[in-house]
N, C-alpha and C positions, 0 to 999 in steps of 0.2 A: 628533417628527421634527426633525432638525437644521434650524436656520434657514438653512442654506446652500442649501436646495431650497425653492422656493415656487411658487405658481401665478402666472400673469401678472397684472399690475395695470395699470389704465388710466393713460395718460399724457396730458398736455395736448397739444393740436394743435401741430404744428410746421410752419412755412411751408415750401413746396417750395423757395423761393429759399434759405432758411437751410440746408435739407437739402443742396442742391447745393453750397453754398459750403463746407460742413464735412464733405462725404462722405469725402474722403481722410483728414482728421484723425481722424475718428471711426471709421474702418474699419481697426483694427490687423490684421484677418485678411488684407486685401489686402497690407499691408506684410510680414506674416510669410510669406505664401505667396510673395511676390516674393523675399524673402531666402532662403527655403528652396530656391526654384527656382534662384537663382544659385549657391548652394552645391552643390546636386546636379548642376547642369550642369557646374560646374568639376570635380567628382568624375567624372562620366560621361565627359567629354572627355579626361581625362588617365589614367584607369585602363585599363591593358591587361588586360582580363578574361581572354582566352584564355591569356595568358602566366602570369597569377597562378593561374588555375584549372587549366589543363592538360587537364582532362577535362570532359566534359559531365555534367550532372546531370539526372535524370529524363528528360523528353521533349525536352530542349534540342536534341539532334542534329537532330531532325526539323524543329523550328521554325527553327533556325539555317539549315539547308540550304535550306528552302523560301523563307525571307526573302531570302537571298542570290541564289537562283535568280530570284525576282521582280525583285530590285533590279538584277541584272546581265545576266540572260538574258531577262527579261520573259516567263518561262514557268513552268508548274506542274510540269514533269517533272524527274525525277531522272536525270541523265546522268553520264558519266564525268568531265566537267569539274566537276560539283558535288562529286563524291567527291574530286577532286584539290584543290578549293578548301578543303576542310576541313583538309587537312594543311598548308596555308599558315599556319594559326594554332594548330591543335590537334595535338599529337604522337600522340595515341591514336586518331585517326580518329573517325568518327561513331558512337560507341558507343550502341546502343539505338535506332537509327534505324528508323522505321516506314515501310515501303514497300508498295505494292500494284500489282497489274496493273489496268489500266483495262478498260472494256467499251465496246462500241459499240451504239447503239440503232437499231433499224429498226422502221418502222411497217408491220404486216402486215394483210392483209384478215382478217376474221373473219365467221363465219356467224351470230354473235349480236350484239345491240345492244351498243355503238354501231357494230358492224361493222368496227371496226379494233382492233388490239391492239399493245401495245408489246413488242417482242422485244429481249431483252438478250443480246448475243453477245460472245464473246471478242474482244478486240482482235487483229486480224491481225498487228500488229507486236508480236511477243512480247518484244522487248527494251525496250519502252516502259514505264516505271515512273512512278508518281505517289506523292506523299507521303500517307500514311494519317492525316492530321490536318486539322482545320479550317484554311482558308486565311485567315480574317478577320484574325487578329492579325498574321501575316506581311505581309498586304496593307497594313495600316496602318503597320507598321514599316518596310516596304520603302523609302519615300522617305527616311527618316532614314538607313537603312543605305546607300542609294545616295549620299547626301551625305557621311556621316561614317564609313562603314565599320561594323565591328562596334560601335564606340562608339554608333552610332545607336540600338541597342536601349535602352541606358541613358539616352540623351538623351530618348527618348520616355518612358521611365519617370520621369525627372525632372520632365517637364512634367505628366504625369498625377498624380504624388504631390503636386505643388505645388497643382494644381487641386483635388485631394481635400481638402487642408487648407482651402482657401478655401471650398469647398462646405460642409464640416463646420462651420466657424466661422459661416458666413452662416446656416445653419439654426438652430444653437443660439442665436445672437444674436437671430434673429427670434422665438424662443420667449420672449424677455423677459429673457435672461441678460445681465448687464453685460458689456461687451466683453472685459475681461481674463479674467473667469471663462469666457466662451465660448471664447476663444482657447486658454486653458490646457487645457480639457477636450477641445477638438477636436485639439490637438497630442498630448495624452496618449492619446486614443482610438486614434490611429494608431501612435504611437511605442512604447507599452507593450504592443503586441500583436505577433504574428508577422508582420504584413503587411510591414514594411520589409525583412525578410529576402529577400522575393521581388523586391526591387529589382534584385538581382544575378542573377536567374534569367532566362534567355532563353526564357521560356515565357509563356503568356497570363494567368497568375494575377493579376498586378498590373493588367493591362489589364482583366480581368473585374471585379475589385474596383472599379476606377475607373468603369466603365460602370454598375455597380449604384449607386454613389453618385449618379451623374447621373440615373439613372432615378428613384430615390426622391426626389431633391431636386426634379426637375421635377414629380413627381406630388403631393407633399405640402407643398411650400413655401407654396403658396397657402392651405393650411389654417391655417398659423400667421401668415402675413402679414396675414390678415384680422383677427386679434386685436389687432394693434398698428399704430400709425402709422409704418410704415417706408417709405423710398423703394424702390419696387418697380417693375420694368419690367412694363408691361401684359401682355407675353407670359407672364411667370411666373404670373400670376393668372387666365389664361384657359384655354380648352380646348385651344389650340394646344400648350401645354406638355405636356398629357397625350398628345397625338398623337406628339410628339417622344419622350416617355418610352416609348411603345409601340414606336416605330421602334427605339430603342436596345435595348429588351427583345428585339426580333426579332434584332438583331445578336448579343446575348448567347446567345439560343437556338441560333443557328447555331454559336457558339463552343463551347458545351456545352449539349446539349438540356435537361438538368434546369432550366436557367434559365427555361424556359417558366413555371415556378411564379410568377415575378414578375408575370405578367399577372393572377393571381388577385386580389390586393388592388386593383389599378387598376380592373378591371371590377366587382368586388364593390361598391366604394364608389359608383361611378356608378350601378349597378343599384339600390342601396339608396335613392339619392336620386331614382330614376326618370328619370335622365338617359340614356334609352335610346339616343338618337342618339350621345351621346358614348361610351357603352359599345360600341355596334356599330362606331363609327368607330375606336376603339382596337383592337378585335379585327381589323378589316379592315387597318389599318396594320401591326399585328404580323404578321398572316398574309401580307401582301404582302411585307414585308421578309424574314421567315423563309423563306417559300416561294421567293422570288426567289433567295436565297443558296443554298438547297439545289438549286434548279433550275440555278443557275450551276455548282454542283459536278457535277451530272449532265451538263451540257453539256461540262465539261472532262474528267471521268474516265469518264463513262458510267454512274455510279451516284450516287443521291441521298445515300446514307450514305457519308461519307468513311472510315469504319472497317469497312465490310462488304467482302465479296468475298475475292479472293486476297490476303491481307494477311500480312506477315511482319515479324519484328523481327530486326535483324542486329547482331552483336557481333563484335569483332576476333578473338575466339578461334575463330570459325567462318568469318569472312570477309565481304566486302562485294561486292555486284554491281558489275561493271565493274573490279574491282581487277585481275583477270587472267582468262585464258580458263577457268580451272577454277572460279572463284567466280562463280556466276550465281544469278539468282533461283530457278531450278528446283533447283539442286544444294544449296542451303544452307537448312536449317531447315524446320520444318513450317509449314503454313498455319494462321494463327490468326484466324478471322473473329470480328468483334464485331457481327454484325448482329442477334443475338437474345439474349434473356436466358433462362437455364436455370431457368425457373420450377418445372418439375416436380421437378427434382433438388436444386438448391441452395436455392431460396427457400421451397419448401413441402415440409417433411419433419417427422419426429417431434421434431426439435430446434428448430424455428423459434422458439417462444416462449422456450425456455431461452436461445438465442443472443441474442434481442432483449433479454431481461432483463439479461444481461451487458453487452451493447453499450450500453445506456442509461447504465450506470455508467461504462463506459470512455469513452463520448463526453463525459460531463461532466467526469471527473476523471482520465482516462487519462494515463500518464506521457509518452507519445510524441506524442499529438495531442488531449489533452483540451481541452474548451471553457474550463474555469477557468484552467489554466496558460497557454494560448496566446492566449486572447481575454478576459482578465480585465476590461478596461474595458467590454466589451460585457455581461458578466455583471452588472457594477455598474449599467449603464444599465437592464437588465431589472429589477433589484431596486428601483431608484429609481422606475421606472414602476409597479411593483406597490404601492409604498408611498405615492406622492404622487398626490393628485387635483387636478383632474379628469383622467380618462383618456378620450381621444377615440376614436371609432370607427376612424379611419384608423390609430391606434396599435394597437388590437386586431387589425386586419387585418395589420399589419406583424408583430406577434407571432405570429399564426396562420401566417403565411408561414414564419417561423423553424421552428415546430413541424412544419409540413408538410415543409420541406426536410430536417429531421433524420430524420423518419420514412421519407421516400423513400430517403435514403442508407442507413439502418440496415436497411430491409426489402429493398430492391432489390440492395444490395451489402454484405451482412452481413459478409463476410470481406475486403473491400477498400475500406471506406468512407472511408479517409484518403488514398487515392491510392497507386500502386505506387512501387517504387524507393526506399523509405526516405525519405519527404519530411520536412521540418521542420514540425511541426504538422500540421493537417488540410488538405491541399492541395485536397481536393474541397469542403470547406465554407467555405474562406476567402472566396469571393466572396459568401457570404451574410452575412458579418460586418457590412457596413454597415447592415443592417436594425436592428441594436441601437442605432445612433446615433439613429435616428428614434423610439426609445422614450424617449429622454432627456427628462425634464421640465425646466422652467426652473430655472437654477442661480443662486444669489445670491452665492456666494463660491468659495473655492479648495479647500474641503474635499473635494468629490467628485473633483476632478482629482488631489489629493494622494493620496487613497486608491487611485485607479486607477493612479497612477504607482508607488506603493510596492508594491501588490499585483502589478501586472503585471511590474514590474522584477525581483521576486524569482525569476520564472520565465523571463523573456525577455531580461534584460540581457546575459547571457553570449553569447547568439546574436546579439543586435543589435550588440554592439560588435565582433564579428568574423564578419560574415554569410557571407563566402566560405568560410572554414574550416568554419563550422557547416553550411553547405550541402553541402560535400564530405565532411564527417564528421558526419552527422546524428544520430548516437547519443551523441556525446561529452558534450553538455550535460546529458544525463539521468543521468550517472554520479555526480553529486554534488549537494548542495544540496537544496532542497525537492522537486524533481522526482523524486529517487531514492526518496522515500517514497511516491509515488503508485503505484496499481496498474498492472500491465503489461497492455496490450490483447492478451490471448491470441488473440482471434478474428482478429487481424491478423498472425498469426505470420509468414507468408511476406513481409509487407510491412514488418516492423520493421527498423530499420537493421542489426541484427546479421546479417540474411539476406544482406547484401552480403559477408560475410566467412565463407568456407567453413570456416575453422578454428574458428569459434564457433557453428556451426549443424549440426544433425543429427549430433551426435557419439554414437556407440553407447556405452551403459553396460552394466550387468549386466542379467540377466533372460533368459528363454527364451520367445519371441524377445526380443532386447534392446530396451530402451526407448531413446529418443533424448533427448539433452540439448542445450539452447540456452543460451548465455551472454550475456545482454543488457548486462552491465556488466563492470568490470575487477576485481571482488571475488574472482573465482575464475580460476585459470589453466586452459588447455585440458587435456582429459583425457590421462592417460598410462595406456593400457589401459582398464580399466573404473573407474578412480578418478581423482580430481583434487585438486589442492592449493587451499586457500583462501589468499588474500593475507593477510598479517599485519595486525592492527589495522584490519580492513575489514569492510564489509557486502557480502554478495553474494546475488543472486537467481539461481536456476537453474530454467529451464523444462524440465519433463519431458513427453515425449510417449509415451503408451502405444502399443504396436505394433498393427498390423492384420495378423493371421496369415492366410496363404494356406492354406486347407485343401483345395484342389483342386477341380476341376470348376467353376471360376469362382466359387467361394464363399469369402468372406473373413469372418473373425471379428474384430470390434473388441474389443480388451481394455481393461479399466479397471484402474487401480491402487487396491487397497483398503488396503494397508499398505506402509510402507517399512522394511526392515531396514537400519539405519544403523550404519556403522563409522567412528569418528573416531579418528585417531591424531594426538595433539598434536605440535607442533614442538619446537624445542629450548629454549623458554622456558616457564615456568609461566604459565598464563592461563586465561581462560574462553572456551568455545566454545558459542554458542547455535544451536539449530536449530529452525525452525518450518515446519510444512507448511500452516498455516492452520486445521487441525483440532486439532493438538496441538503443544506446544512443549517443549523440553528445554534447560536451561542447565547445562553441565558445568564444574566447576572442576578443571583438569587439571594434572598434573605434566609435566615434559619427557618426550617420547616415550611418554606414557601412551596406551593404547588403550581405548576405550569402545565397547560394542555395545548397542544398544537398538532398539526398534521404535516407530514412530509411525503413527497413522492419518492418512489424507489425506482432504480434502473431496471432494465430487462433482466429477468432472472437467468441464472446459469443452468442449463438443463442437466439433470443428473439421472442416468438411465442404466444402472448397473444390475447385473445378474438377472436379466429378463424382467425386471420389475417395471411397472408403469413409470413414465417420466415424472419426476418432481423437480421443482425449481428452487434454486438457492440464492440467498442474498446475504450481504454483510452490512451490519450497522455498527458504526464506531462511536465510542463515547469518550469524553474526557472530563475529569473533575479537577478542580484546583484547591479544594478544601476537604476536610474530613473531621470526624469526631469519633470517640469511643463511647458508646452508651454506658458501659460499665463505670466509666469515670465521670461522665457528664450528666447522667440521669439515673442515679441510684433509685430504686434497688435493681435495676436491670442487670442481668448476668451476661449480656452480650458484650464480648471483649473484642469484637471486630472493629477495624478502622473503616468506617462507613463514609461514603461521599454523598450519594443520592439514590433514591429508590425509583425504579423505572418500570413502567407497565406499557406494553406494546399491544395494540389491537389492529389486526390487519384488515384491509379491505380487499376482497378477492374478486377475481374474474376467472371465467373458465377458459382454459388454454386448449385442451384437446380431450377427446373421449377415446378410451382404449378398451378393446375387448381382450380380456387377459385371463388365462387359466394359470392358477398358481402352480409353478413347477419347482421353484427354489425358495419361495416365501418372500414376502416383503422385507426389505432390510430396514 
């Protein structure tokens, strides 16, 4: 094993007076965090994000509007003035805003114990609307927005990210790592991942990541501080830090309920040590904070679940409530309740294990949200943990929490586990990323930080150096470099960035009924009829979706593709054209305008079964061209100025996979 990683060694005692006198000089983490904070505060206070971005990303419209409502109106309701406020800064309006009607609660008599019951009734004020998201992040951000306007979001993020660096450094240094090695790895752990991209997102992702850092630090700092003579506040090595960690875990749970998982390692470690009072106390604190916040939501909106009930999403193409007399909550869009999980239909079916097998691979090395490309330093920390002894129980518990979180995401949300709307990286998993830091063993030198920086930067440097553009165009960074060689997460088909572009999604090709094509990169141009051109000197992936045929009587037949008949017409220059289905490949050396026809087998399709729709099957076909021509230059009077490689036509051969009796409830996607 490299000498840059070692177990802690004992150190001679250091007087408390000497520690106090040299604390600042020996704490480069505090200096680095302060420097980072000043830099980020300058950036946050001078960047006009609405002007630069123009549009909202993901769930930003909801959090932006709720935060401004709290900061300026001191209420939780969406009104006409909230709608007008958006147009003061954003030209496109609150695209994708989640709103819901509230309820009122009445206590009724009951003939059964406890002789009272809670009745939930419709709000008699039918025009009163609430935001269908957790209010905790907007509540924390509201004072900053009240003071600094929309800059306040980024100012809050600057403070959080700076404190994250300090916490990460303090923990790694307490493990016995030299200060410079600890600071280097802490900085790279944050900077060489996708985390900094969310600095410019007006959503809770960075807020949640930071809270997780603090929960874990409060919980396990005492475990490493006991090994070495470091200056430590008594609070951090006593039970009170565990109770504060449990309280912050309660805030996290209200922000996103899957964060309840973080209570598992806290309680398990205390129970293992028979610290029953501490374990019960942490559970009580967590339950009190979590329950109190959900109760507050019920008091405000009439429902404990902020995503349940009469909930809708609004876009400019359909209109927004209060925009005019025609656009109302009732007249626009269908109700989409998020109060339950479709266990019987989406989670438990004949394809569950097959989808899980694919998702494990996608989760680890997927092109758009894989663990390795977007959280590389964390992967390195996990490998170092497995390679270096001793490994402590609290670390095993942190590792088990990671595995549990992954399984919950992949099993409970198999077709949406990265977050909707074409996020950068895995938006749902990002808050679990800090767990990896606490697996890191003591570090002796700069080699681990160097490996993490080089490996992570290969995948994330492009998005980190231009985070606003990357956030608004979340698929661009995957179209070149190492990311383009990674597998496409087919089970996330409707959440991949290309889904935001109608010209690149669900394009019909040949077949009876026609198969659909999706174009995740720029290596192929959009179809013209049932054929498409490949870009010259490029590599292209095309996703094919086999059809679901309506055979009448509420019965649908899911088709699978067994073979592809492929026709390739080369462009105006001689070159090679390669085609691969994953099961078979063919490379052709072609003369100008030559036409080749051949058939390739395809592998077993990946089942896709989202939103209660019948299962369809997905395939990826890859192409490569080595030559190209521009018709405008080579064949006047053509007006086509594209750089073309070869024209491709694909004709599927189908087989019937399964027959489904289905009643449309959410519509085919």
